[in-house]
C-alpha positions as CSV (number, residue, x, y, z in Angstrom):
1,X,3.3,4.8,-18.3
2,X,4.3,8.3,-17.4
3,X,6.7,8.7,-14.4
4,X,4.6,8.3,-11.3
5,X,3.5,11.1,-9.1
6,X,5.0,10.9,-5.5
7,X,2.6,9.8,-2.7
8,X,2.1,12.7,-0.4
9,X,3.7,11.4,2.7
10,X,5.0,14.7,3.9
11,X,1.4,15.8,4.8
12,X,0.1,12.5,6.0
13,X,-1.2,12.4,9.5
14,X,-2.9,9.2,9.4
15,X,-3.2,5.9,7.2
16,X,-6.0,3.8,7.8
17,X,-5.1,0.1,6.6
18,X,-8.0,-2.2,5.6
19,X,-7.5,-5.8,4.6
20,X,-10.1,-6.2,1.8
21,X,-10.6,-9.8,2.3
22,X,-11.8,-9.1,5.8
23,X,-8.7,-9.9,7.9
24,X,-8.7,-6.5,9.8
25,X,-8.3,-2.7,10.0
26,X,-5.9,-0.4,11.8
27,X,-5.1,3.3,11.8
28,X,-1.6,4.5,12.0
29,X,-0.8,7.7,13.6
30,X,2.8,7.2,15.0
31,X,5.2,9.4,12.9
32,X,7.9,6.6,13.1
33,X,5.2,4.1,12.0
34,X,4.1,6.3,9.3
35,X,7.7,7.0,8.1
36,X,8.3,3.0,8.1
37,X,5.1,2.4,6.2
38,X,6.0,5.0,3.6
39,X,9.4,3.3,3.1
40,X,7.8,0.0,2.7
41,X,5.4,1.4,0.3
42,X,8.0,2.8,-2.2
43,X,7.6,1.8,-5.7
44,X,10.2,0.9,-8.6
45,X,9.5,4.1,-10.5
46,X,11.3,2.5,-13.6
47,X,9.0,-0.6,-13.2
48,X,6.5,-1.7,-15.9
49,X,3.2,-0.6,-14.5
50,X,-0.3,-2.5,-15.5
51,X,-3.7,-2.1,-14.9
52,X,-5.7,-4.8,-13.0
53,X,-9.4,-5.1,-12.8
54,X,-9.7,-6.4,-9.2
55,X,-9.9,-4.4,-6.1
56,X,-6.6,-5.6,-4.6
57,X,-5.9,-7.1,-1.3
58,X,-5.1,-4.4,1.1
59,X,-6.3,-0.6,1.0
60,X,-4.2,2.4,2.6
61,X,-6.2,5.5,3.1
62,X,-3.7,8.4,3.6
63,X,-5.2,11.5,5.2
64,X,-3.8,14.7,6.5
65,X,-4.4,16.4,9.9
66,X,-7.8,17.8,8.8
67,X,-8.8,14.4,7.6
68,X,-8.7,15.3,3.9
69,X,-7.8,12.3,1.7
70,X,-4.5,12.4,0.1
71,X,-4.3,9.2,-1.6
72,X,-6.1,5.8,-1.7
73,X,-3.6,3.0,-2.5
74,X,-4.3,-0.5,-3.1
75,X,-1.9,-3.4,-2.7
76,X,-2.2,-6.4,-4.8
77,X,-0.1,-9.0,-3.2
78,X,2.3,-10.6,-5.2
79,X,2.2,-7.9,-8.0
80,X,2.4,-4.4,-6.9
81,X,0.8,-1.1,-5.4
82,X,-2.1,0.7,-7.4
83,X,-2.9,4.4,-7.2
84,X,-5.2,6.2,-9.5
85,X,-2.7,9.0,-9.9
86,X,-0.3,6.4,-11.5
87,X,-3.0,4.9,-13.9
88,X,-2.0,1.4,-12.7
89,X,0.1,-0.8,-10.7
90,X,3.8,-0.2,-9.9
91,X,6.1,-2.9,-8.5
92,X,7.1,-2.5,-4.8
93,X,10.7,-2.1,-3.9
94,X,10.1,-4.1,-0.5
95,X,7.1,-6.3,-1.2
96,X,8.3,-9.1,1.0
97,X,9.0,-6.8,4.1
98,X,5.7,-5.1,3.5
99,X,3.9,-8.6,3.5
100,X,5.7,-9.3,6.8
101,X,4.9,-5.9,8.4
102,X,1.3,-6.6,7.4
103,X,1.0,-10.1,8.5
104,X,2.6,-9.3,11.9
105,X,-0.3,-6.8,12.5
106,X,-2.9,-9.5,11.3
107,X,-3.7,-7.0,8.3
108,X,-3.6,-9.5,5.6
109,X,-3.7,-13.2,5.0
110,X,-0.3,-14.7,3.6
111,X,-1.0,-16.2,0.2
112,X,-0.2,-19.9,0.1
113,X,3.1,-21.0,-1.1
114,X,2.9,-23.1,-4.4
115,X,3.6,-26.7,-3.4
116,X,2.6,-26.6,0.4
């Protein structure tokens, strides 16, 4: 997989976060929260990417101030972040912290822990 394109966070004005399993939706507009989200969505650029056939668990719709879509990212809990510009998923650097951030905001269901 070629080196991934950078997500255009410098032009982001809003991010609509939608749980694809029906747990909720939220629009993030606050610049500090956008910066935190961008940090949580950083991927391992050297990681081995792969293509998955499912829709993912959480969608992040990144838009600029004119509401033009800059990126549609799909989180696959437990595996990585997908963006069409990358041609597949890349592993997240802070997957556990992102899952915690999302569950605090009721934007995803925590997958069950094996053996519980």
